[in-house]
C-alpha positions as CSV (number, residue, x, y, z in Angstrom):
1,M,-14.8,-8.9,25.4
2,Q,-16.1,-6.0,23.6
3,K,-12.8,-3.9,23.7
4,R,-11.3,-6.5,21.5
5,Y,-14.1,-6.2,19.0
6,S,-13.8,-2.7,19.0
7,Y,-9.7,-2.9,18.3
8,A,-10.2,-5.4,15.7
9,G,-12.9,-3.4,13.8
10,F,-10.6,-0.4,13.9
11,G,-7.6,-2.2,12.8
12,F,-9.8,-3.8,9.9
13,I,-10.6,-0.2,9.1
14,I,-7.3,1.3,8.9
15,S,-5.9,-1.7,7.0
16,V,-8.5,-1.3,4.3
17,F,-7.5,2.4,4.1
18,F,-4.0,1.6,3.8
19,A,-4.6,-1.0,1.0
20,I,-7.1,0.9,-1.2
21,S,-4.3,3.9,-1.0
22,F,-1.7,1.5,-2.0
23,L,-3.5,0.1,-4.9
24,I,-4.7,3.3,-6.1
25,T,-1.0,4.7,-5.9
26,A,0.3,1.6,-8.2
27,I,-2.7,2.0,-10.6
28,V,-2.1,5.8,-11.1
29,S,1.7,5.1,-11.5
30,V,1.0,2.6,-14.2
31,L,-1.6,4.8,-15.8
32,D,0.5,8.0,-15.8
33,P,4.1,7.3,-15.6
34,A,5.2,10.8,-16.4
35,L,3.9,11.9,-12.8
36,T,5.7,8.8,-11.4
37,M,8.9,9.4,-13.4
38,G,9.0,12.8,-12.0
39,F,8.5,11.7,-8.3
40,I,11.2,9.1,-8.7
41,E,13.8,11.7,-10.2
42,T,13.4,13.9,-7.1
43,H,12.9,11.3,-4.6
44,P,16.6,10.7,-2.6
45,L,16.1,6.7,-2.5
46,F,15.0,6.5,-6.2
47,S,17.3,8.9,-8.1
48,S,20.5,6.8,-7.2
49,M,18.7,3.9,-9.4
50,D,18.2,3.6,-13.0
51,P,14.6,5.4,-13.9
52,I,13.3,2.1,-15.2
53,I,14.5,0.1,-12.1
54,G,13.0,2.9,-9.7
55,Y,9.7,2.9,-11.7
56,C,9.6,-1.0,-11.1
57,V,10.5,-1.0,-7.4
58,H,7.8,1.7,-6.9
59,I,5.2,0.1,-8.5
60,F,6.1,-3.5,-6.8
61,G,6.5,-1.9,-3.5
62,N,3.2,-0.4,-3.6
63,M,1.7,-3.8,-4.5
64,F,3.5,-5.7,-2.0
65,F,2.3,-3.1,0.9
66,A,-1.0,-3.6,-0.4
67,A,-0.7,-7.3,0.0
68,V,0.6,-6.9,3.5
69,A,-2.4,-4.4,4.0
70,I,-4.7,-7.2,2.7
71,F,-3.2,-9.6,4.8
72,S,-3.9,-7.6,8.0
73,A,-7.3,-6.7,7.1
74,S,-8.0,-10.2,6.7
75,V,-6.5,-11.0,10.2
76,C,-8.3,-8.3,11.7
77,W,-11.6,-9.4,9.9
78,R,-11.3,-12.9,11.6
79,K,-10.6,-11.7,15.0
80,Y,-13.7,-9.5,14.5
81,N,-16.0,-12.3,13.5
82,S,-14.6,-15.0,16.2
């Protein structure tokens, strides 16, 4: 039973780390679009898109993955507290 608790706690810490990193990336992308545009122009996936569409995909993708990480953290938190 103790092993399950440690796994849930470890999963929670990893999920929160990813959520924070995705949110920080989205915030920095909004605050400094020049840096993000440089990334979009050199990245193979984003360079095939229009720069504005690539910028939006980058920001919304980070927000989506942050939401997934927050959901995963909440699931791990419920497992840890049950």
